[in-house]
N, C-alpha and C positions, 0 to 999 in steps of 0.2 A: 707488158701484157698486150696481146694482140687482141683488139676488139672483135676480130673476125671469128675467134674461137668461142664467143659466148653470144647467145641470142636470147632475147626476151620471149618466154613462153606466153601462151594465151591468158594466163592467170597473173601475169605480171612477174613471174619468176624468171630467174636466170638459169637457162637450161644447162645441162652438163657438156663438157667438151673436153679439150685437151687439158684445160686447167682444172678440172675437178668436178665434183658432184653438183647437181642443181641447187640453187639457192631460192628456196620458196619465199613467198611474201610474208609468212608468219615468222619465218626464221630472220628475214631482213628486218622486219619491224622490232623484233626482240634485240637484234644487234644495234638498230639505230636508238632504241631506248637506253641501252647501256652507254652508248656514246654521249647521249644527251645528259644522262645522269653523272657520269664519271668526268667528262671533259667538256661538257656543254656544246659539243660539236654537233650541228644540225645536218643530218643526213636525209636528203630527199630521195625519191624514187629514181632520179637519174644517176644516182651514185651506186645503184645495184651492180653494175658491171665492175666498177672499181672495187667494191667490197668483195665481190665474188673472186676477182683475181688475186687480191692480197691475202685474203682468208683461206683460199684453197691451199696455199703453201702451209699455212698452220695446220690445216686438216691433214695433209701428207705427214707432216712431222710427227703428229701424234697418232697416226695410223687409222685415222677416222674415215669413214666412207659416206657421211651424211652431215649436212649442216645442222640437222636436228640434234644429233649427238654432240656436235660442237657447242650449240647454244646451251645445252644442258651443262657442259664443261665450264662455261663462262658465266653462268647465272649467279654463282656465288664469288665474292671477291677472292682474289688470288693471283698467283704468277701469270697464269694464262690470260685471265681478264685483263691484267695490266699490259701484258704483250699485245693483245688484241687491240687495245686502245692506240698503243704506240704504232702498230702496223697500219692503221687507219688514219694517221695523222700525215700531213704533207709537209715535207721539209725541202723547200726550194728557195735558193737565194744566191746572190753573188756579190762580189766586191763592188762598192760604190753603186749599189742599186738605188734608183730614184736620187740621182746625184744632186738634185737641187736641195735636198734636205742637208746634205753634207757641205754644200756651199753656204747655206744659211748657218749650219753649226759652226763653221770656220770663221765666218765674218761677223756674226752677231753674238753667238754664245761664248766661243773660246776667249775673246778678249775680257768678258765679265768673269770667266773662270779663273783667268790668270791673276785678276785682282782679288777675287774671293778666296783662293787658295793660301793666300798670304795670311788669312785670319781664321780659317776653318777648314775642316775637311770638305772635299768635293766628291759627290757620288754621281754616277751615271748608270743607267740600267738598260740592257738590251733584252727586253721580254719577248720570248718566242725567238730565240737567238739562232735556231737551227744549228748549222755546222760551224758557225763562228765568223762568217764573212762580214756581217754587220758589225759585230763588236770589234773586230780587228781593223775595220774601216774607220770606226770611231777613234781607236787607238792611234792610227796613222795620223789622222787629222790632228790629234793632239799633240803628236810628236813633231810634226811638221814635215816639209818636203825634203829637208836634208837634216843630217844628224846634228849640225849645229844649232838648230832651232829648238831642240829638245831640252836645253838646259834649264828651262823654268820648271820642269817636271822632277828634277834631280832630288830635290828634298821636299817635294810637294806630297801632302796627304791626298792623293787623287786616286780613286779606284773605280774599276768598271765591273759591274756584275752582268753576268750573262746566264740566262736561265732558259730551260726548255722542258717540255713534258718528256721528251724521248732521250732515255739514257745514252743511246749509241751516238747521238749528235752532240750531247754534252761531252762525251769522250772525244769527239773530233775537235771541239774548242780547246780542250786541255792538250791535245796533241799539236794543235796549230800547224799542221802540214797539209800542204795544198798542191795538186798537180799543175803542170804547165798550162792546161786549158782554162784552169780556174783562175790563176794569178795574172792571166793575160788581161783581165778587166781592170787591173790595178794601174794607174797611171805610171809611167816610167820612172819619174823621180821618187815616188813613194816606194816602188818596187825596189829600186836601187838601194834606198836608204834602209828599208825595214824588212827585207826578206833575205834568207840565206839559202844556199844549195843544201839539199837533203838527199837521201838515198834515191837512186834512179833519176828520174825527171821531176821529183818532188822538190818543193820549196817550203822552208819553215819560217815562221815569223821570228824576228830578231828577239833576243832576251828582254830588251827594253820594252817591247810591245806586249809580250807574254806576262811580263811582271806586273802590268796594269790590270790584268784580267783575272777574275775568279769565276768558275763556272760551276753551276749547280742545277740538279733536276728540280723542277718546280711545276706543279700544277697551278695555273693561274686562278682557278676556282676553289682551291683549298686555303687553308691558313698560310699567310706569308710570315716568315720568320724575321723579316727586316723591320727594324724599328726607326731607322733614320729616314729622312726625306731625301729625295733625289733632286739634283739640279737639272737633269734632262732624263726622259725616258723615251726610248725607241720601241714602239709596240706596232710594227708594220705588217700589213698583210696577215694579221693573226685573226682579227675579228670578223673577216669575211666568211668564216666557217661557223659563226654563231647567229642565232636568232636575236631579234632586237631586245628582248629582255636580258639575254645574257650580255649583249654589247653594252647596254646601259649600265648593268651591274659592274662589269670589268672596268668600264671607262670611269666610273665614280671612284672605284678603288684606286685606279691609277692616278686620278687627280689628287685624291687624299694623300698619296704617297709623295706627290710632287711638293717641293718648297715653293713658297710664294716667289713669283718671278721665274720659276722653272718651266722648262719647255717640254711639250709633248709632241712626238712625231708618229703619225699613223700612216697606214697605206694609202696609195693614190686613189682607191676606190671606196675608202672608208670615210665616215664623218661622225663627229661627236653627236650623241643623242642623249636625251634624259637630263638628269640634274648636272651632269658634268659640264654640259654646255653653258651653263649659267655662270660659271666661275672662270671660264677659259676664254681668251681673246684670240681670234685668228690673226696670224702674222706672217702668213705665206700659204702656199699650197699644201693642205693637210699638215700645217705647223701651228701650234697653238702655245700660248704662254698663259700661266696661272697669274691671275691678277692679284696684286699686294692685297692682303687681307681677305682674299676670297675663300669663302668656306661654303659648303653645300647646305 
């Protein structure tokens, strides 16, 4: 979207332009209330241009000429309301993003998992997984820098769960296919071991990596179907879109889902707040471990 094509009006509305009809303050407030209610995403006035650009496409799709009519359409739960929430979520990631987390995971966590998996199932969760680069980075770290290092996983009960609110990015996780410019961020040894040529200039994750991963659509503020506890949870650059109350609620639920001694990785600009902070101990930059016997 070109920001030059939308201008803020004197009443705070975003005026019409090449991208669609004007977005008034009342309509923006109604959309923001739905986002807060359905996904706990906190939209401030500075997001009006983004909302206008992304939702103007939805208006054109439905043949609507005003945001007032669109707001009427999404006031009740249904397909378009869900599509609007997905349209206003941000999905941006890359392989080995915030690499210090993966260095810690390789050096401190994987050795304990190799021991634990001899006795019990091991589970790891990528929450807010976007198009899968995070969960497949985790998979490659587990598999190792060459194929010979992956033997410990052959008969192991170890699974990775990848979840996201947006169905189209969950489909991308399942497809596990990425273009040249995306896989360029993967170190050469991992790339050689765990990627295969696909159609055109694309690459697909090797079967060994794909076999570790299960992907599902999940709203983090609705009921979670998982009953088991997790040895590690990656929930990075997700909570930056929430207000403090929502952050505290989500962090408390994540900590409850962690096994004692399990690790939580969050984004570089995020911090633990509320009750969750009382049972977690910092062990690196935005890395926390759940203390043994820790309960909220």
